[in-house]
C-alpha positions, 0 to 999 in steps of 0.5 A: 517490465513483465506484462501479463494479460489480466482479465478484469473481474466484477467487484462486489459493489454492484457496478463493475470496473468494465462499466466505469468510464476511464475519465471517472477513474482519472478523476478518482485518482485526482481525488485519492491523491488529494488534488481535488476534494470529494465534492469536486470529484462527484461534481466533475464526474456528473458533468462529463459529457455524454455521461450525466447522472451515470457519471455520478453513479460511477463516481459514487461506486468508486468510494470505498466499502470496507465492510465488504472487503474483509478477507481475514476476520480479526477473530481468525484462529490462525492469528493474534492481533493487537494494537501496540505503541512504541517510541518514535524519536524524531517523528511527529510526536515521539510515539507511534501506534501500529496494528501488530499481527502474529501467526499462531505457532512457535515464534520467531517469525520473519517480519513484514511491514505493511504501509498504508496509503495517504489516508492512514491505517484504514480497515483494508490495510489492517486486512492486508496485515492479517493476510500477511500473518496467515502466510506466516509473517509477523506483520505490523501496519503502522498508523502514520496518523497516530500523532494527530489522533489516529485514523479518523474512521473515514478516508476523506478526513484521513487524507486531509489529516495525513497531508497536514503532517510534517512529511519528513517526520512522518517518514521518520515515524515509518522508519522507526516502525520498521526498526521496531518490527525488525527488533521485536522479540517475535521477529527473526530480524529479517524484514520485508516491506510492502505498501500501497500508493503512498505506502509503496513510495514509502517502501522504496524510501525505506529500502534506501534509508535502511540499506542492509537492514531491510531484506526485501521490498514489494511496493505497489504502485508507489512513486520510485525513490530518488535516484540519488539514494538508490546506491544505498538500496540492498534489498531485492525489490518486486514492484507492482504497477498498474497500466493506467497510472501514468504519474507513478509509472513515469518515475520507474525508468530512471529508477530501474536504470539506477538500480541496475547500475547499482547491482540491485535486484529488481523485478517490475511487473506491469498489469495490463487492464488495471487501475492505480489501486487494483489490489484494494478490494473495497472499490471497483478499481479492484482487479481480482486476478491481478490482485491475487497474482501480485499477492502470490508473487509478494508472498513468494518474494518474502519467503525467498528473501526472509527465510 
């Protein structure tokens, strides 16, 4: 792993990452991954010894504020965006919907699938798709919740809805999304996959499931693929991990060893001082320097392998 000293920067939410107690970050991680609900998250944060009411303020500051997080407007003249539906045999409903963003200019374009967290296609993920498009990629951000009515407009309901889906069929829906994008008329046929949290793990899964049909992967703090499936991976991987993310990080030593044994190129970048979700600029978990550096690396990785 490569460890760069990344300074932590203030967010735009009125409270900085440096002002939040690590115990509150740890509770938020439990909340984000569905192990506790919103009420318990706020209650337990407020009851942390020596924090009291300040714990509740810290917890509330961590809840996403998507309106403040947009970096690329949906009306940006450098891109064209629309929602598309496509067949998804074997998935949760047989049909999927995604947010397709293309750069302006002459097609075809190398393609990048952007996979959401464990709460559906929220505004942050749509913004990431637009960020990919302005870098010259045809980007598709599928909404895994579409078979259940789509992203409901808030993360709490989205998390509950995603957990209620048949998870094997959800992976099939994402696999079909990747195949749809790869074969799209605007695509060169070269496919990269990135994703965040659940989406990072899905990216690792897709690398194994697609084999030579996937040309590059750049997962963010996603659980490693089952080592038994690693021999099927052919896409070079660029993995981004946070320092304070023990559950995810513990899955990587065996994964890296299996990738090395299989002769698969893999770079794992470890970002000191960061929390799980450091790329998401809608909460104080965001680390500006780490997010920018990791995204620069991701873009360079895709340009190299999708050319």
